[in-house]
N, C-alpha and C positions, 0 to 999 in steps of 0.2 A: 468366536468370530462375530464382528459387528455386521449388521446388515448393510449391503451396498446400496440399498434403496434410500438411505438417508440423502444420498447425493441427488436423487431425482426429486426429492420433496423439499428438503431444507434449503438447497441452493438453486432451486428452480428459477427464481426471479432475480437472483443476485447479479446476473449479467447486466440487467437493466440498471439497477441501483449501484452496483459495484463499479461499473464502467464510468458512470457519471461522477461517482465519488472519487475514484482514482484520478481521472483526468482533471476534474475540478480542483482537487487538492493540490495537484502539481502546478496547475496554472495559477491558482491563488498564491501558493508559496513562492512561485517565481516572481509574481507581481510584488509581493511583500519584500522579496529580496531586492528588487529594483528600487523600491521606495526607501529602504533603509541603507542603501549602498554607501552613504557618506557617514554613517554612524557605526564605527568599527566594531565594537563588541556585539551589537545587535546583528550587524551584517554577517559576521562569521557564523553565529548560531543559526541565523535565518538561512544562509546558504547551505549549512550542514543539514538543516531540516528539509529544505527543498530537495537537496541531493538524495537524502534517504528516501523521500517519497518517490522520486524518480527511480531509484534503485529497486525499491519494493515493487514497483510496476514492472520493471525489467525482469525481476525474479518471477513474477507471475507469468509474464509473456514467455519466458524461456523454460521454466520448470513446471508450472501448473497447467497452462493452456495446452501444451502438447499432449497432456494426459487426458484432457476432457473428451476428445473425439473417440479414442480407443475405449474409454470407460463407458461412454454412451453406447457404443457398439457392443460392448461386453454385456450390458444390461439386456440387450436384445438377443445376444447369443450365449456366450460362455462366461460364467463368473470367474473363471481362471484368469482372464485378462485383468480383471479388477484386482484380484489377489496379487498379481505380479506388479501392478502399477500403483497400488494404494499408498505404499510408503512414500513414493516420490510425490504424489499428490498432497498427502498430508504434511510432509516435511516442507514442501514448497510453500504451502499456506502458512505454516508456523514461522518459517524464515521471513516471509513477507511481513507477517504481523510484527515480528521483532524489529525489523528495519523501520516499519511505519511508526512503531512506538518510539524508537530512538529519534526519528524525524520529528514527531510531535513534541517530544521533550525538548529537542533543540529549538523548535519554534517557540515554545513557551519560555525557554531561557532567553531567547532573543528579545523578548518583550521585557523580561525581568532585569536584564542588564542594559537596557536601552539608555543611551546618553542623550536623549532628545532634549532640545532646549525647552525651558519652561514656557508656558503660555504667558503672553503679556497680560498685565492686569488691565482691566477695563475701567 
């Protein structure tokens, strides 16, 4: 069995960085989606990427976040709670990572397939 204490050390400050990262990536991807809305191939991939980032955040809110409080309490009381909830917590993170990775790939593809007009020669 792995030590549950990794959650109190490894992820201690992730709430600060992770929150800014998650919300910032969603806002920036939404802005990029708006900017490329008239460029069809890029728009579809950008919208897909932004949607995946939003979905990943939703997964975290619905799957991972509800486990955080009981786990924190478990560290103060009984490790049995952690053993019961650990799989949900870990699989929630894994699912969020996969969706974020798909979102990032879609955003990269949106740039690669861009049909933006060439810059005028000066």
